mmJSON file of the N, C-alpha and C atoms, coordinates in Angstrom:
{"data_MODEL":{"atom_site":{
"group_PDB":["ATOM","ATOM","ATOM","ATOM","ATOM","ATOM","ATOM","ATOM","ATOM","ATOM","ATOM","ATOM","ATOM","ATOM","ATOM","ATOM","ATOM","ATOM","ATOM","ATOM","ATOM","ATOM","ATOM","ATOM","ATOM","ATOM","ATOM","ATOM","ATOM","ATOM","ATOM","ATOM","ATOM","ATOM","ATOM","ATOM","ATOM","ATOM","ATOM","ATOM","ATOM","ATOM","ATOM","ATOM","ATOM","ATOM","ATOM","ATOM","ATOM","ATOM","ATOM","ATOM","ATOM","ATOM","ATOM","ATOM","ATOM","ATOM","ATOM","ATOM","ATOM","ATOM","ATOM","ATOM","ATOM","ATOM","ATOM","ATOM","ATOM","ATOM","ATOM","ATOM","ATOM","ATOM","ATOM","ATOM","ATOM","ATOM","ATOM","ATOM","ATOM","ATOM","ATOM","ATOM","ATOM","ATOM","ATOM","ATOM","ATOM","ATOM","ATOM","ATOM","ATOM","ATOM","ATOM","ATOM","ATOM","ATOM","ATOM","ATOM","ATOM","ATOM","ATOM","ATOM","ATOM","ATOM","ATOM","ATOM","ATOM","ATOM","ATOM","ATOM","ATOM","ATOM","ATOM","ATOM","ATOM","ATOM","ATOM","ATOM","ATOM","ATOM","ATOM","ATOM","ATOM","ATOM","ATOM","ATOM","ATOM","ATOM","ATOM","ATOM","ATOM","ATOM","ATOM","ATOM","ATOM","ATOM","ATOM","ATOM","ATOM","ATOM","ATOM","ATOM","ATOM","ATOM","ATOM","ATOM","ATOM","ATOM","ATOM","ATOM","ATOM","ATOM","ATOM","ATOM","ATOM","ATOM","ATOM","ATOM","ATOM","ATOM","ATOM","ATOM","ATOM","ATOM","ATOM","ATOM","ATOM","ATOM","ATOM","ATOM","ATOM","ATOM","ATOM","ATOM","ATOM","ATOM","ATOM","ATOM","ATOM","ATOM","ATOM","ATOM","ATOM","ATOM","ATOM","ATOM","ATOM","ATOM","ATOM","ATOM","ATOM","ATOM","ATOM","ATOM","ATOM","ATOM","ATOM","ATOM","ATOM","ATOM","ATOM","ATOM","ATOM","ATOM","ATOM","ATOM","ATOM","ATOM","ATOM","ATOM","ATOM","ATOM","ATOM","ATOM","ATOM","ATOM","ATOM","ATOM","ATOM","ATOM","ATOM","ATOM","ATOM","ATOM","ATOM","ATOM"],
"id":[1,2,3,4,5,6,7,8,9,10,11,12,13,14,15,16,17,18,19,20,21,22,23,24,25,26,27,28,29,30,31,32,33,34,35,36,37,38,39,40,41,42,43,44,45,46,47,48,49,50,51,52,53,54,55,56,57,58,59,60,61,62,63,64,65,66,67,68,69,70,71,72,73,74,75,76,77,78,79,80,81,82,83,84,85,86,87,88,89,90,91,92,93,94,95,96,97,98,99,100,101,102,103,104,105,106,107,108,109,110,111,112,113,114,115,116,117,118,119,120,121,122,123,124,125,126,127,128,129,130,131,132,133,134,135,136,137,138,139,140,141,142,143,144,145,146,147,148,149,150,151,152,153,154,155,156,157,158,159,160,161,162,163,164,165,166,167,168,169,170,171,172,173,174,175,176,177,178,179,180,181,182,183,184,185,186,187,188,189,190,191,192,193,194,195,196,197,198,199,200,201,202,203,204,205,206,207,208,209,210,211,212,213,214,215,216,217,218,219,220,221,222,223,224,225,226,227,228],
"type_symbol":["N","C","C","N","C","C","N","C","C","N","C","C","N","C","C","N","C","C","N","C","C","N","C","C","N","C","C","N","C","C","N","C","C","N","C","C","N","C","C","N","C","C","N","C","C","N","C","C","N","C","C","N","C","C","N","C","C","N","C","C","N","C","C","N","C","C","N","C","C","N","C","C","N","C","C","N","C","C","N","C","C","N","C","C","N","C","C","N","C","C","N","C","C","N","C","C","N","C","C","N","C","C","N","C","C","N","C","C","N","C","C","N","C","C","N","C","C","N","C","C","N","C","C","N","C","C","N","C","C","N","C","C","N","C","C","N","C","C","N","C","C","N","C","C","N","C","C","N","C","C","N","C","C","N","C","C","N","C","C","N","C","C","N","C","C","N","C","C","N","C","C","N","C","C","N","C","C","N","C","C","N","C","C","N","C","C","N","C","C","N","C","C","N","C","C","N","C","C","N","C","C","N","C","C","N","C","C","N","C","C","N","C","C","N","C","C","N","C","C","N","C","C","N","C","C","N","C","C"],
"label_atom_id":["N","CA","C","N","CA","C","N","CA","C","N","CA","C","N","CA","C","N","CA","C","N","CA","C","N","CA","C","N","CA","C","N","CA","C","N","CA","C","N","CA","C","N","CA","C","N","CA","C","N","CA","C","N","CA","C","N","CA","C","N","CA","C","N","CA","C","N","CA","C","N","CA","C","N","CA","C","N","CA","C","N","CA","C","N","CA","C","N","CA","C","N","CA","C","N","CA","C","N","CA","C","N","CA","C","N","CA","C","N","CA","C","N","CA","C","N","CA","C","N","CA","C","N","CA","C","N","CA","C","N","CA","C","N","CA","C","N","CA","C","N","CA","C","N","CA","C","N","CA","C","N","CA","C","N","CA","C","N","CA","C","N","CA","C","N","CA","C","N","CA","C","N","CA","C","N","CA","C","N","CA","C","N","CA","C","N","CA","C","N","CA","C","N","CA","C","N","CA","C","N","CA","C","N","CA","C","N","CA","C","N","CA","C","N","CA","C","N","CA","C","N","CA","C","N","CA","C","N","CA","C","N","CA","C","N","CA","C","N","CA","C","N","CA","C","N","CA","C","N","CA","C","N","CA","C","N","CA","C","N","CA","C","N","CA","C"],
"label_alt_id":[null,null,null,null,null,null,null,null,null,null,null,null,null,null,null,null,null,null,null,null,null,null,null,null,null,null,null,null,null,null,null,null,null,null,null,null,null,null,null,null,null,null,null,null,null,null,null,null,null,null,null,null,null,null,null,null,null,null,null,null,null,null,null,null,null,null,null,null,null,null,null,null,null,null,null,null,null,null,null,null,null,null,null,null,null,null,null,null,null,null,null,null,null,null,null,null,null,null,null,null,null,null,null,null,null,null,null,null,null,null,null,null,null,null,null,null,null,null,null,null,null,null,null,null,null,null,null,null,null,null,null,null,null,null,null,null,null,null,null,null,null,null,null,null,null,null,null,null,null,null,null,null,null,null,null,null,null,null,null,null,null,null,null,null,null,null,null,null,null,null,null,null,null,null,null,null,null,null,null,null,null,null,null,null,null,null,null,null,null,null,null,null,null,null,null,null,null,null,null,null,null,null,null,null,null,null,null,null,null,null,null,null,null,null,null,null,null,null,null,null,null,null,null,null,null,null,null,null],
"label_comp_id":["MET","MET","MET","LEU","LEU","LEU","VAL","VAL","VAL","SER","SER","SER","ALA","ALA","ALA","VAL","VAL","VAL","SER","SER","SER","VAL","VAL","VAL","ALA","ALA","ALA","LEU","LEU","LEU","VAL","VAL","VAL","SER","SER","SER","HIS","HIS","HIS","LEU","LEU","LEU","CYS","CYS","CYS","ARG","ARG","ARG","GLN","GLN","GLN","GLN","GLN","GLN","TYR","TYR","TYR","ALA","ALA","ALA","GLU","GLU","GLU","LEU","LEU","LEU","MET","MET","MET","ALA","ALA","ALA","LEU","LEU","LEU","GLN","GLN","GLN","ARG","ARG","ARG","GLU","GLU","GLU","ALA","ALA","ALA","SER","SER","SER","GLN","GLN","GLN","MET","MET","MET","ASP","ASP","ASP","GLU","GLU","GLU","ASP","ASP","ASP","TYR","TYR","TYR","GLY","GLY","GLY","LYS","LYS","LYS","TYR","TYR","TYR","LEU","LEU","LEU","LEU","LEU","LEU","GLU","GLU","GLU","GLN","GLN","GLN","SER","SER","SER","ALA","ALA","ALA","TRP","TRP","TRP","GLY","GLY","GLY","SER","SER","SER","LEU","LEU","LEU","GLN","GLN","GLN","ARG","ARG","ARG","ILE","ILE","ILE","GLU","GLU","GLU","THR","THR","THR","LYS","LYS","LYS","ALA","ALA","ALA","VAL","VAL","VAL","GLN","GLN","GLN","GLU","GLU","GLU","LEU","LEU","LEU","LYS","LYS","LYS","MET","MET","MET","ARG","ARG","ARG","SER","SER","SER","PRO","PRO","PRO","ARG","ARG","ARG","PRO","PRO","PRO","ASP","ASP","ASP","GLU","GLU","GLU","ILE","ILE","ILE","LEU","LEU","LEU","MET","MET","MET","VAL","VAL","VAL","LYS","LYS","LYS","PRO","PRO","PRO","ASP","ASP","ASP"],
"label_asym_id":["A","A","A","A","A","A","A","A","A","A","A","A","A","A","A","A","A","A","A","A","A","A","A","A","A","A","A","A","A","A","A","A","A","A","A","A","A","A","A","A","A","A","A","A","A","A","A","A","A","A","A","A","A","A","A","A","A","A","A","A","A","A","A","A","A","A","A","A","A","A","A","A","A","A","A","A","A","A","A","A","A","A","A","A","A","A","A","A","A","A","A","A","A","A","A","A","A","A","A","A","A","A","A","A","A","A","A","A","A","A","A","A","A","A","A","A","A","A","A","A","A","A","A","A","A","A","A","A","A","A","A","A","A","A","A","A","A","A","A","A","A","A","A","A","A","A","A","A","A","A","A","A","A","A","A","A","A","A","A","A","A","A","A","A","A","A","A","A","A","A","A","A","A","A","A","A","A","A","A","A","A","A","A","A","A","A","A","A","A","A","A","A","A","A","A","A","A","A","A","A","A","A","A","A","A","A","A","A","A","A","A","A","A","A","A","A","A","A","A","A","A","A","A","A","A","A","A","A"],
"label_entity_id":["1","1","1","1","1","1","1","1","1","1","1","1","1","1","1","1","1","1","1","1","1","1","1","1","1","1","1","1","1","1","1","1","1","1","1","1","1","1","1","1","1","1","1","1","1","1","1","1","1","1","1","1","1","1","1","1","1","1","1","1","1","1","1","1","1","1","1","1","1","1","1","1","1","1","1","1","1","1","1","1","1","1","1","1","1","1","1","1","1","1","1","1","1","1","1","1","1","1","1","1","1","1","1","1","1","1","1","1","1","1","1","1","1","1","1","1","1","1","1","1","1","1","1","1","1","1","1","1","1","1","1","1","1","1","1","1","1","1","1","1","1","1","1","1","1","1","1","1","1","1","1","1","1","1","1","1","1","1","1","1","1","1","1","1","1","1","1","1","1","1","1","1","1","1","1","1","1","1","1","1","1","1","1","1","1","1","1","1","1","1","1","1","1","1","1","1","1","1","1","1","1","1","1","1","1","1","1","1","1","1","1","1","1","1","1","1","1","1","1","1","1","1","1","1","1","1","1","1"],
"label_seq_id":[1,1,1,2,2,2,3,3,3,4,4,4,5,5,5,6,6,6,7,7,7,8,8,8,9,9,9,10,10,10,11,11,11,12,12,12,13,13,13,14,14,14,15,15,15,16,16,16,17,17,17,18,18,18,19,19,19,20,20,20,21,21,21,22,22,22,23,23,23,24,24,24,25,25,25,26,26,26,27,27,27,28,28,28,29,29,29,30,30,30,31,31,31,32,32,32,33,33,33,34,34,34,35,35,35,36,36,36,37,37,37,38,38,38,39,39,39,40,40,40,41,41,41,42,42,42,43,43,43,44,44,44,45,45,45,46,46,46,47,47,47,48,48,48,49,49,49,50,50,50,51,51,51,52,52,52,53,53,53,54,54,54,55,55,55,56,56,56,57,57,57,58,58,58,59,59,59,60,60,60,61,61,61,62,62,62,63,63,63,64,64,64,65,65,65,66,66,66,67,67,67,68,68,68,69,69,69,70,70,70,71,71,71,72,72,72,73,73,73,74,74,74,75,75,75,76,76,76],
"pdbx_PDB_ins_code":[null,null,null,null,null,null,null,null,null,null,null,null,null,null,null,null,null,null,null,null,null,null,null,null,null,null,null,null,null,null,null,null,null,null,null,null,null,null,null,null,null,null,null,null,null,null,null,null,null,null,null,null,null,null,null,null,null,null,null,null,null,null,null,null,null,null,null,null,null,null,null,null,null,null,null,null,null,null,null,null,null,null,null,null,null,null,null,null,null,null,null,null,null,null,null,null,null,null,null,null,null,null,null,null,null,null,null,null,null,null,null,null,null,null,null,null,null,null,null,null,null,null,null,null,null,null,null,null,null,null,null,null,null,null,null,null,null,null,null,null,null,null,null,null,null,null,null,null,null,null,null,null,null,null,null,null,null,null,null,null,null,null,null,null,null,null,null,null,null,null,null,null,null,null,null,null,null,null,null,null,null,null,null,null,null,null,null,null,null,null,null,null,null,null,null,null,null,null,null,null,null,null,null,null,null,null,null,null,null,null,null,null,null,null,null,null,null,null,null,null,null,null,null,null,null,null,null,null],
"Cartn_x":[58.279,58.826,58.126,57.819,57.134,55.739,55.045,53.714,53.801,54.802,54.998,55.267,56.079,56.403,55.167,54.376,53.151,52.157,52.085,51.177,51.555,52.843,53.311,52.972,53.179,52.859,51.358,50.569,49.108,48.626,49.127,48.729,49.168,50.356,50.829,49.922,49.542,48.643,47.291,46.741,45.446,45.524,46.633,46.816,46.85,47.557,47.61,46.227,45.473,44.108,43.237,43.299,42.493,42.91,44.202,44.69,44.22,44.255,43.781,42.287,41.529,40.094,39.858,40.639,40.535,40.804,41.841,42.168,41.045,40.457,39.351,38.145,37.862,36.735,37.006,38.249,38.583,38.454,38.859,38.672,37.189,36.395,34.95,34.341,34.771,34.268,34.657,35.862,36.316,35.482,35.188,34.357,32.946,32.425,31.081,31.058,32.107,32.193,32.204,32.952,33.021,31.656,30.99,29.658,28.663,28.748,27.844,28.012,29.263,29.514,28.904,29.026,28.428,26.908,26.314,24.86,24.376,25.139,24.769,24.783,25.809,25.864,24.69,24.389,23.274,21.948,21.792,20.57,20.403,21.481,21.377,21.081,21.594,21.308,19.842,19.328,17.93,16.965,17.362,16.472,16.709,17.519,17.813,16.572,16.484,15.323,15.153,16.245,16.171,15.575,15.984,15.466,13.983,13.588,12.179,11.342,11.839,11.117,10.972,12.034,11.993,10.992,11.008,10.054,8.626,8.395,7.048,6.527,7.369,6.954,6.77,7.733,7.698,6.692,6.695,5.865,4.475,4.381,3.098,2.413,3.081,2.539,2.184,2.999,2.771,3.417,2.963,3.52,3.334,4.03,3.86,2.559,1.861,0.603,0.847,-0.099,-0.042,-0.424,-0.019,-0.347,-1.849,-2.702,-4.145,-4.72,-3.931,-4.394,-3.978,-3.2,-2.707,-3.669,-4.076,-4.951,-4.174,-4.218,-3.552,-4.578,-4.216,-5.096,-4.503,-5.318,-4.853,-5.398,-4.545,-5.023,-5.891,-6.768,-7.657,-6.921],
"Cartn_y":[133.36,133.047,131.813,130.854,129.651,129.997,130.849,131.274,131.998,132.818,133.543,132.573,131.57,130.59,129.787,129.367,128.615,129.509,130.76,131.702,131.884,132.015,132.168,130.923,129.745,128.497,128.403,128.756,128.694,129.667,130.882,131.881,131.452,130.89,130.396,129.283,128.373,127.279,127.821,128.763,129.35,130.089,130.782,131.491,130.504,129.385,128.368,127.779,127.538,127.012,128.004,129.257,130.281,130.441,130.368,130.49,129.309,128.104,126.923,127.058,127.563,127.775,128.836,129.895,130.944,130.378,129.567,128.968,128.055,127.285,126.399,127.224,128.308,129.164,129.857,130.244,130.857,129.858,128.602,127.564,127.341,127.321,127.147,128.314,129.528,130.708,130.659,130.218,130.103,129.076,127.946,126.913,127.439,128.204,128.78,129.781,130.581,131.517,130.766,129.667,128.861,128.243,127.71,127.126,128.183,129.385,130.464,130.818,130.873,131.144,130.072,128.815,127.721,127.844,128.193,128.342,129.494,130.567,131.686,131.269,130.497,130.001,129.073,128.202,127.274,128.029,129.045,129.841,130.54,131.076,131.768,130.777,129.557,128.541,128.122,127.915,127.492,128.596,129.82,130.922,131.532,130.895,131.475,131.49,132.484,132.657,131.465,130.94,129.799,128.582,128.318,127.164,127.335,128.526,128.783,128.624,129.144,129.045,127.583,126.813,125.397,124.642,124.895,124.247,124.632,125.893,126.35,125.624,125.437,124.765,123.27,122.627,121.172,120.703,121.305,120.807,121.436,122.707,123.396,123.574,123.137,123.242,124.681,125.613,127.023,127.362,128.434,128.893,130.406,131.012,132.45,132.663,133.755,134.0,134.345,133.952,134.32,135.794,136.427,137.856,138.142,137.254,137.504,137.309,136.752,136.569,137.729,138.654,139.761,140.936,141.456,142.625,143.784,144.915,146.103,146.889,147.231,147.986,149.38,150.376,151.758,152.373,153.052,153.721,154.932,155.25,156.416,157.707],
"Cartn_z":[130.472,129.184,128.576,129.449,128.994,128.462,129.175,128.745,127.406,127.241,125.987,124.839,125.081,124.031,123.648,124.634,124.356,123.616,123.995,123.323,121.856,121.597,120.215,119.411,119.991,119.292,119.022,120.022,119.86,118.793,118.819,117.827,116.43,116.312,115.007,114.497,115.382,115.002,114.548,115.301,114.943,113.607,113.374,112.095,110.93,111.118,110.054,109.796,110.857,110.699,109.919,110.309,109.644,108.186,107.921,106.549,105.704,106.276,105.551,105.255,106.199,105.983,104.913,104.935,103.922,102.527,102.393,101.091,100.607,101.52,101.151,100.671,101.363,100.966,99.631,99.39,98.11,96.969,97.2,96.178,95.899,96.964,96.806,96.035,96.347,95.636,94.166,93.891,92.508,91.75,92.391,91.771,91.521,92.465,92.295,91.141,91.01,89.881,88.556,88.514,87.298,86.976,87.998,87.803,87.342,87.92,87.544,86.066,85.606,84.19,83.299,83.714,82.942,82.916,84.053,84.111,83.241,83.184,82.32,80.853,80.458,79.086,78.789,79.742,79.557,79.463,80.29,80.267,78.924,78.391,77.109,75.989,76.114,75.096,75.144,76.359,76.495,76.089,76.235,75.92,74.554,73.73,72.428,71.542,70.703,69.838,68.901,68.381,67.463,68.165,69.385,70.124,70.414,70.822,71.122,69.859,68.764,67.498,67.062,67.211,66.85,67.715,69.02,69.92,69.575,69.247,68.908,67.675,66.693,65.458,65.695,66.342,66.497,67.54,68.704,69.792,69.831,69.486,69.586,68.233,67.174,65.806,65.452,65.898,65.598,64.264,63.673,62.407,62.321,61.413,61.19,60.428,60.699,59.993,58.518,57.693,56.273,56.159,55.078,54.921,55.005,54.502,54.548,55.958,56.884,58.262,59.177,58.657,59.458,59.361,60.515,60.571,61.179,60.529,61.045,61.862,63.075,63.948,64.101,63.806,63.911,65.189,65.915,67.141,66.78,67.66,67.422,67.514],
"occupancy":[1.0,1.0,1.0,1.0,1.0,1.0,1.0,1.0,1.0,1.0,1.0,1.0,1.0,1.0,1.0,1.0,1.0,1.0,1.0,1.0,1.0,1.0,1.0,1.0,1.0,1.0,1.0,1.0,1.0,1.0,1.0,1.0,1.0,1.0,1.0,1.0,1.0,1.0,1.0,1.0,1.0,1.0,1.0,1.0,1.0,1.0,1.0,1.0,1.0,1.0,1.0,1.0,1.0,1.0,1.0,1.0,1.0,1.0,1.0,1.0,1.0,1.0,1.0,1.0,1.0,1.0,1.0,1.0,1.0,1.0,1.0,1.0,1.0,1.0,1.0,1.0,1.0,1.0,1.0,1.0,1.0,1.0,1.0,1.0,1.0,1.0,1.0,1.0,1.0,1.0,1.0,1.0,1.0,1.0,1.0,1.0,1.0,1.0,1.0,1.0,1.0,1.0,1.0,1.0,1.0,1.0,1.0,1.0,1.0,1.0,1.0,1.0,1.0,1.0,1.0,1.0,1.0,1.0,1.0,1.0,1.0,1.0,1.0,1.0,1.0,1.0,1.0,1.0,1.0,1.0,1.0,1.0,1.0,1.0,1.0,1.0,1.0,1.0,1.0,1.0,1.0,1.0,1.0,1.0,1.0,1.0,1.0,1.0,1.0,1.0,1.0,1.0,1.0,1.0,1.0,1.0,1.0,1.0,1.0,1.0,1.0,1.0,1.0,1.0,1.0,1.0,1.0,1.0,1.0,1.0,1.0,1.0,1.0,1.0,1.0,1.0,1.0,1.0,1.0,1.0,1.0,1.0,1.0,1.0,1.0,1.0,1.0,1.0,1.0,1.0,1.0,1.0,1.0,1.0,1.0,1.0,1.0,1.0,1.0,1.0,1.0,1.0,1.0,1.0,1.0,1.0,1.0,1.0,1.0,1.0,1.0,1.0,1.0,1.0,1.0,1.0,1.0,1.0,1.0,1.0,1.0,1.0,1.0,1.0,1.0,1.0,1.0,1.0],
"B_iso_or_equiv":[0.0,0.0,0.0,0.0,0.0,0.0,0.0,0.0,0.0,0.0,0.0,0.0,0.0,0.0,0.0,0.0,0.0,0.0,0.0,0.0,0.0,0.0,0.0,0.0,0.0,0.0,0.0,0.0,0.0,0.0,0.0,0.0,0.0,0.0,0.0,0.0,0.0,0.0,0.0,0.0,0.0,0.0,0.0,0.0,0.0,0.0,0.0,0.0,0.0,0.0,0.0,0.0,0.0,0.0,0.0,0.0,0.0,0.0,0.0,0.0,0.0,0.0,0.0,0.0,0.0,0.0,0.0,0.0,0.0,0.0,0.0,0.0,0.0,0.0,0.0,0.0,0.0,0.0,0.0,0.0,0.0,0.0,0.0,0.0,0.0,0.0,0.0,0.0,0.0,0.0,0.0,0.0,0.0,0.0,0.0,0.0,0.0,0.0,0.0,0.0,0.0,0.0,0.0,0.0,0.0,0.0,0.0,0.0,0.0,0.0,0.0,0.0,0.0,0.0,0.0,0.0,0.0,0.0,0.0,0.0,0.0,0.0,0.0,0.0,0.0,0.0,0.0,0.0,0.0,0.0,0.0,0.0,0.0,0.0,0.0,0.0,0.0,0.0,0.0,0.0,0.0,0.0,0.0,0.0,0.0,0.0,0.0,0.0,0.0,0.0,0.0,0.0,0.0,0.0,0.0,0.0,0.0,0.0,0.0,0.0,0.0,0.0,0.0,0.0,0.0,0.0,0.0,0.0,0.0,0.0,0.0,0.0,0.0,0.0,0.0,0.0,0.0,0.0,0.0,0.0,0.0,0.0,0.0,0.0,0.0,0.0,0.0,0.0,0.0,0.0,0.0,0.0,0.0,0.0,0.0,0.0,0.0,0.0,0.0,0.0,0.0,0.0,0.0,0.0,0.0,0.0,0.0,0.0,0.0,0.0,0.0,0.0,0.0,0.0,0.0,0.0,0.0,0.0,0.0,0.0,0.0,0.0,0.0,0.0,0.0,0.0,0.0,0.0],
"pdbx_formal_charge":[null,null,null,null,null,null,null,null,null,null,null,null,null,null,null,null,null,null,null,null,null,null,null,null,null,null,null,null,null,null,null,null,null,null,null,null,null,null,null,null,null,null,null,null,null,null,null,null,null,null,null,null,null,null,null,null,null,null,null,null,null,null,null,null,null,null,null,null,null,null,null,null,null,null,null,null,null,null,null,null,null,null,null,null,null,null,null,null,null,null,null,null,null,null,null,null,null,null,null,null,null,null,null,null,null,null,null,null,null,null,null,null,null,null,null,null,null,null,null,null,null,null,null,null,null,null,null,null,null,null,null,null,null,null,null,null,null,null,null,null,null,null,null,null,null,null,null,null,null,null,null,null,null,null,null,null,null,null,null,null,null,null,null,null,null,null,null,null,null,null,null,null,null,null,null,null,null,null,null,null,null,null,null,null,null,null,null,null,null,null,null,null,null,null,null,null,null,null,null,null,null,null,null,null,null,null,null,null,null,null,null,null,null,null,null,null,null,null,null,null,null,null,null,null,null,null,null,null],
"auth_seq_id":[1,1,1,2,2,2,3,3,3,4,4,4,5,5,5,6,6,6,7,7,7,8,8,8,9,9,9,10,10,10,11,11,11,12,12,12,13,13,13,14,14,14,15,15,15,16,16,16,17,17,17,18,18,18,19,19,19,20,20,20,21,21,21,22,22,22,23,23,23,24,24,24,25,25,25,26,26,26,27,27,27,28,28,28,29,29,29,30,30,30,31,31,31,32,32,32,33,33,33,34,34,34,35,35,35,36,36,36,37,37,37,38,38,38,39,39,39,40,40,40,41,41,41,42,42,42,43,43,43,44,44,44,45,45,45,46,46,46,47,47,47,48,48,48,49,49,49,50,50,50,51,51,51,52,52,52,53,53,53,54,54,54,55,55,55,56,56,56,57,57,57,58,58,58,59,59,59,60,60,60,61,61,61,62,62,62,63,63,63,64,64,64,65,65,65,66,66,66,67,67,67,68,68,68,69,69,69,70,70,70,71,71,71,72,72,72,73,73,73,74,74,74,75,75,75,76,76,76],
"auth_comp_id":["MET","MET","MET","LEU","LEU","LEU","VAL","VAL","VAL","SER","SER","SER","ALA","ALA","ALA","VAL","VAL","VAL","SER","SER","SER","VAL","VAL","VAL","ALA","ALA","ALA","LEU","LEU","LEU","VAL","VAL","VAL","SER","SER","SER","HIS","HIS","HIS","LEU","LEU","LEU","CYS","CYS","CYS","ARG","ARG","ARG","GLN","GLN","GLN","GLN","GLN","GLN","TYR","TYR","TYR","ALA","ALA","ALA","GLU","GLU","GLU","LEU","LEU","LEU","MET","MET","MET","ALA","ALA","ALA","LEU","LEU","LEU","GLN","GLN","GLN","ARG","ARG","ARG","GLU","GLU","GLU","ALA","ALA","ALA","SER","SER","SER","GLN","GLN","GLN","MET","MET","MET","ASP","ASP","ASP","GLU","GLU","GLU","ASP","ASP","ASP","TYR","TYR","TYR","GLY","GLY","GLY","LYS","LYS","LYS","TYR","TYR","TYR","LEU","LEU","LEU","LEU","LEU","LEU","GLU","GLU","GLU","GLN","GLN","GLN","SER","SER","SER","ALA","ALA","ALA","TRP","TRP","TRP","GLY","GLY","GLY","SER","SER","SER","LEU","LEU","LEU","GLN","GLN","GLN","ARG","ARG","ARG","ILE","ILE","ILE","GLU","GLU","GLU","THR","THR","THR","LYS","LYS","LYS","ALA","ALA","ALA","VAL","VAL","VAL","GLN","GLN","GLN","GLU","GLU","GLU","LEU","LEU","LEU","LYS","LYS","LYS","MET","MET","MET","ARG","ARG","ARG","SER","SER","SER","PRO","PRO","PRO","ARG","ARG","ARG","PRO","PRO","PRO","ASP","ASP","ASP","GLU","GLU","GLU","ILE","ILE","ILE","LEU","LEU","LEU","MET","MET","MET","VAL","VAL","VAL","LYS","LYS","LYS","PRO","PRO","PRO","ASP","ASP","ASP"],
"auth_asym_id":["A","A","A","A","A","A","A","A","A","A","A","A","A","A","A","A","A","A","A","A","A","A","A","A","A","A","A","A","A","A","A","A","A","A","A","A","A","A","A","A","A","A","A","A","A","A","A","A","A","A","A","A","A","A","A","A","A","A","A","A","A","A","A","A","A","A","A","A","A","A","A","A","A","A","A","A","A","A","A","A","A","A","A","A","A","A","A","A","A","A","A","A","A","A","A","A","A","A","A","A","A","A","A","A","A","A","A","A","A","A","A","A","A","A","A","A","A","A","A","A","A","A","A","A","A","A","A","A","A","A","A","A","A","A","A","A","A","A","A","A","A","A","A","A","A","A","A","A","A","A","A","A","A","A","A","A","A","A","A","A","A","A","A","A","A","A","A","A","A","A","A","A","A","A","A","A","A","A","A","A","A","A","A","A","A","A","A","A","A","A","A","A","A","A","A","A","A","A","A","A","A","A","A","A","A","A","A","A","A","A","A","A","A","A","A","A","A","A","A","A","A","A","A","A","A","A","A","A"],
"auth_atom_id":["N","CA","C","N","CA","C","N","CA","C","N","CA","C","N","CA","C","N","CA","C","N","CA","C","N","CA","C","N","CA","C","N","CA","C","N","CA","C","N","CA","C","N","CA","C","N","CA","C","N","CA","C","N","CA","C","N","CA","C","N","CA","C","N","CA","C","N","CA","C","N","CA","C","N","CA","C","N","CA","C","N","CA","C","N","CA","C","N","CA","C","N","CA","C","N","CA","C","N","CA","C","N","CA","C","N","CA","C","N","CA","C","N","CA","C","N","CA","C","N","CA","C","N","CA","C","N","CA","C","N","CA","C","N","CA","C","N","CA","C","N","CA","C","N","CA","C","N","CA","C","N","CA","C","N","CA","C","N","CA","C","N","CA","C","N","CA","C","N","CA","C","N","CA","C","N","CA","C","N","CA","C","N","CA","C","N","CA","C","N","CA","C","N","CA","C","N","CA","C","N","CA","C","N","CA","C","N","CA","C","N","CA","C","N","CA","C","N","CA","C","N","CA","C","N","CA","C","N","CA","C","N","CA","C","N","CA","C","N","CA","C","N","CA","C","N","CA","C","N","CA","C","N","CA","C","N","CA","C","N","CA","C","N","CA","C"],
"pdbx_PDB_model_num":[1,1,1,1,1,1,1,1,1,1,1,1,1,1,1,1,1,1,1,1,1,1,1,1,1,1,1,1,1,1,1,1,1,1,1,1,1,1,1,1,1,1,1,1,1,1,1,1,1,1,1,1,1,1,1,1,1,1,1,1,1,1,1,1,1,1,1,1,1,1,1,1,1,1,1,1,1,1,1,1,1,1,1,1,1,1,1,1,1,1,1,1,1,1,1,1,1,1,1,1,1,1,1,1,1,1,1,1,1,1,1,1,1,1,1,1,1,1,1,1,1,1,1,1,1,1,1,1,1,1,1,1,1,1,1,1,1,1,1,1,1,1,1,1,1,1,1,1,1,1,1,1,1,1,1,1,1,1,1,1,1,1,1,1,1,1,1,1,1,1,1,1,1,1,1,1,1,1,1,1,1,1,1,1,1,1,1,1,1,1,1,1,1,1,1,1,1,1,1,1,1,1,1,1,1,1,1,1,1,1,1,1,1,1,1,1,1,1,1,1,1,1,1,1,1,1,1,1]
}}}
């Protein structure tokens, strides 16, 4: 009976430990999901067409071609 009582106490303790670890991992997973969502938003902001166009004009001094600079190439 003593062995049974100690076994029950030990198993209960191990279950509580495992449950606490599970909760910690679930919190970590939730935080990672939240961070991933933020990174996706940041990625879309950095890759937006308006930002790329602004950088091209300001930093690379690029511009759209004038109509007389455009050549139409016809396939054979």
